[in-house]
N, C-alpha and C positions, 0 to 999 in steps of 0.2 A: 670486680669479678672474683669468684671463688678461686682458690689456689689451683685446683685441678684444671679449671678452664684456662687460666693463664698458662699453665704448664703445657697444655695441648697446643695452644696458639703459638707459644714460643718454640716448641719442638718443630711445628710445621714451618715457621719462619726460618729456623736454623737450617732446615733442609732446603731452603730456597723458595718457599711458597708464601703466598699471602694467606692470612687467616684472621677471622674476626668473629666475635660473638655477634649474633644477628637476631632480628625479629623481636618477639615479645619480651625477651629478657632485657633487651636494651630499652624498650619502651617502659617496662616496669621499673627498671633501675632509675631512669630519668624522672619517673613519677614518685620516687622514694617508696616504691612497693617492692616486696620480696618476690623475685621471679619464681614461678612454679618450677621451671627448668631452664637450662642454658643450652642453646643450640649454637653450633659453630659452622661457619661457611668458609670455604678455602678454594684456592686455585688448584690445589693438588687433586689429582684424579683418585678414584677409589683404590686402584691397585697401589698407588704410591702411599696413600694413607695407611694401608695395611702393612706396608713395608716399614713405615716409620714407627708404628706402635705394635707392641708385642701381643696385646690382648684386644681383639676386635671381633665384632659380630656383623655379618652381612644382613642388616635389618631391612635395608631398602636399596640394595645394590643397583637395581634396575633404574632407579631415579637418582643414583649418585650418593646414597646415604650409607655410611658405615658407622656403627656404634663403637666408640672407644671406651674400654673399661679401665677405670682408675680406682684401684682398691675395690670398695663395695659400690661405687657409683658408676653410672653410665652416661655418656654424652654423645648425641648425634652429631656427626661431622659430615657435611654435605658439600659436594663439589659445586662451584659456580655453574649455573645451568640456564638454558633457555628452553622453555616448554614448547612442545609441538602443538598440534591441533587438538582441541578439546571436543571430540565428537559426541561424548556422552554427557556433557554439561557438568562433569565432576573431575575427570582425570585426563591428563594429556596422553595422547597416543604414544608419544615418544618424547625424549629429552635429549638435548645436545649440550655438551659441556662448553664453557666459555672461559676466557681468561679475564673477563671484565666483571668486577663486582657490581658496577652500576647496572649492567644488563641483568644480572641475577636479581638485584633488588627491584628492577622494573616489573618482574613477573609477580611480585607479591601483591596482596590484596589492598591494604590501606597504608597511607603514608606513615602512620605512626608505627607500623610493623615493618617498614622498609628502611630501617636504619641499622648500621653496623658499627662496631667499636673494637679497637685494640689499643694497647698502651702506647704503641709506636705512632700510629696515625691519628689517634683520637677518634672522635665521632665522625662517621661518614653519613651524610644526610642529603642525598641528591634530590629528593622529592618533597622537601618541606615538612618532614615529620615533626621536628622540634617546634616549628611555628604552629602546626596544628595541635600539638600537645598544649602549647601555651594558650591557644584559642579555644581549647576544649571541643575539637571538631574531628569527626570521622569523615575522611575523604579518601576516595579510591586513588591508587597510583595510576596516573594516566587516564585513559578513557574508561569511565565507570561501566558503560555498556559492554566494553570488551572484557573488563575484569569479571563482571557478573555472568557474561556469556561463557567465560571459561569455566567458572565454578559457581553454580547457582546457590550453593550453601552460603556463599559469601554475603548474600542478601540478609540472611538471618544473623550472620556474624556481625554485620554492621549494627543491627539493632541491639544485639547482645552486648557489644562493646559500648554502645551509647549508654545502656542501662548500667553496666558494671563500672564505667568510668565517670558517669555523670556528664557525658558529652552530648553535643548535638550532632546531627548528620548534615553534612554539606548538601546544599540544595540539588546540585547536579547528580550527586550520588543517590539522594533520596528519590529524585525523579526517575533515575535508571531502575531503581527497585520497583517503582510503580509500573514501569513499562515492561519489565521482565518477570513480574511476579508469577505468572503461570509456569515459568520454567522450573520453579521449585519442585514440581511434581517428579522430576527425574531423581531427586535426592531420596535416599532411603529413610524410612521411618525412624530408624535408630539414630541417624545423624541429626535429623530434625528434633527428635526428642532431647538429645544432648544439648543442643543450642537453646531450645525452649526452657530446659531445666536451669541452665546457667542464667538465662534472662529472668526467670521467675524468682530465683534465689539471690538475685543481685540487690544492690541498694536502691534500685528504681524499678521494681517489678511492674509499676503502673505503665511503664513504656511498652507493655504488651499492646497498648492502644495503637502503636505503630504498625502492628500486624494488620489491623483493620484499615488504617489510613493508607497503607501502601498496597492493599489488596492481597497480601500474603495469607491473611486469615482464612479466606475462602478455600485455600489449598492445604494449609497445615492444621487448621482447627475451625472447621465450618460453623460449629455451634457458637463461635464468638460473633459471627456476622449479625444475626438477628438481635443479639443483645445490644450491639452498638446502633443498629439501624432504628431500634425502638426507643433509643435514648435512655436505656436502663443500665448503662455501663458505669455510671458514676459511682454507685455503691461498690461495684466490683473493684474498681481502681483504688478507691479509698480503703477498702478492706485489705487489699493486697499490700498497699504501701504502709499500713499500720500493723501488719502481721509479723509474726516471728519468721525469720528467713529459713526456717526448717523446710526441707523439701516436701515432706508429707503435708505440712500445714499449708504451704503455698499452693500445691496442686489441689488440695481439698477446697481451699477458698475459691480457686478458679472454677473447678467443676461443680461446686455448689451453685454458682450463679449460671453456669452454662447448662447444667444438667448433663445426664449421660456420662457419669464418671467412668463406669466400666467400659463403655464404648470408646471413650477418649483414650483411656489408659491402654486398652488392648490395641487400638489403632497405632499407638506410638510405641508398641512393643515393650511396655514396662514388664518387669518381673512380677510374678504372682504376689509376692509379699507386699510390694509397694502398691499394687493394684488393690489388693484386699484391704490394706490400711486406709487408703483414700476412700474407698467405697464405705468402709465402716464409719469413718468420720462424717462423710456427707450424709449418711443415713441417721446420724445423731446430731443434727443441727436444728435445735428448737429453742426459742426464747424461754419456754416454760421450764427448762432445766435449771434456771436460776433459783427456783423455789422447790426443787425436788427434795423429797424426804431422804433420810439416811438409808432406809431400806431400798428405795428405788434407785438411789445412787449406786448401791452395791450391785444391783442387778445390771446396771449399765456397765459398771466396772468389770463384771463377769463376762460381758460380751466383748468389751474392748481389750481386756487384759491389762496388766500393770504397765507393760512397755509402752502402750499407746496413750496412756492417760495424759502425760504432759502435752503431747501434740493436740489432744482433744481440747484441753483447757485453752491452749493458745489459739486454736481454731475458733472456739466460741468467743473469745475476746476479740478476734479479728472481725467477727460477724456482728457482735452486739455491744462492743465497747471494752476498753482496757480492763475495767474492774469487774466485768460480768462474772468471771469464774472465781473470784476471790473466796467466796463462801464454799464453793465446790472443792477448791484446792485444800481449804482448811479441813473440811469434813473428810475428804478422802485421805488426807494425811493422818488424821486421827484414826481412821479405820485401819490403815496400814500399820500405824504404830501399835495399836492394840491387837493387831493380828486377827482381826475379825474375818471369819471365813466368807469368801464370796466366789470361790472357785471349787470345782469338783475335786481338784487335786489336793485341796486343803481340808476336805472332809475327813472326820475321824474314822470313817469306815470306807472300805474300798469295794470294788466290784467283786473281788474274791470273797470278802466278808459276806456280801449279800448272797452269793451263790452258796456259801457254807450254811446259810440260814434256811436253805431249801428253796430259794427262788429259782424258777425255771430259767434256763439259758435264753439269751436273745434280748429283744428290745425291752423286756420286762425289767432287766437289771438297770438299764439306763433310766427307765421310768421311775424306779424306786430311788435311785441316786439323785435324780433331779428334784424329786419331791422332798427328799431330805435336805438338799441344798437350799431349796426355797424356805423351808422352815428355819434352817440355821441362819439364813440371811436376815430373817425377821427376828430371830432370837439367838444371838451369838452364844449364849450360855449352853445351848443344846449340843454344841460341837465337842462331845466326848463319846468315846466308844460305848460307855455304860448307858448314857442317855439316848443315844441314837439306836442302839440295838433293839429295844422294845418297840420303838416307833417303826423301824424297818420291818420287824416281824409282823407287826399289825398291818402294814401296807402289803406285805407279801401274802398274808392270810386273806386279805380282802380280794386280792387279785386272783389267787388260786381258787377261792371259793366261788368266784364268779365264772 
């Protein structure tokens, strides 16, 4: 455990309370993975936690969570608790504190997340998490129907953990997902998006097939259903598993096969930049790009922009084979190295220059600039102020005379 975590646990113990690191951090440590964060559970109530530590924040005081600040780091410390009734399928209506660590662990989702540890007692594993880690199995703590009935998002989390950890899902847990799949509709699009994103960027994105097999797809991504029902899903799963783990690439691969990229991204409440990037890539998915000319490649680069180029190459490789983009990468690299212009911002003349030449204000300026860019893309040597000025004046003259 990090020194700060040990310090918090020891301070709580010195004050007469139990305290353990708990949940995902224990799981990851046992798997020799670096934990994303460290959570602490304790028998101390929130008011006692706040008296023991000088710097705290009431981040989730209603549910017994106090954030303890140690230098520039923060750690959530939560009182052992028993959750009340889950009427909305996501959050308990109330919580009650308990003095029992095992009762606290019982309310957690999966056995591999229901373990605790401190230096004094060692590992506390009342529900078989270590055994399931060794077996590579995702299993609910207790009754899976009860666990998923409490929080429907856990069904997606089960599939996400299986994909991220290369685990299987225990049969009773999987059957419970099939039975309760419709209840996922109570979960917000943002939370569904977060879980799907982690699944897609995992080491096994092809396990998105479990969404169809469990019936979840019809509620979280309906466009997947006809793809699997028609037997056309094999290429999607293969492309996903062989693609770069980049978020933009994986979502582009998925929506290329399902269609409706913008519809899917909007439904899942993606930000505009991510949505636009995925839509751009899916609109530039064609095997003919392998033999594209230098001039046409620059036109595509102008649409995609420099930032999106690496993702586009990875996207094409996922669809058409690992070496598909080799020549494209080489040519684009040469274009960039030689600083050949393919963007309006790189033209040697600007909109102000065009206006100064007597061009009428409005759309005409953009028309002239785009025509100049087209010529420069075809002949990079034209991109100087001296060479473009007479061309621009000719274009302006032709427009004004008409």
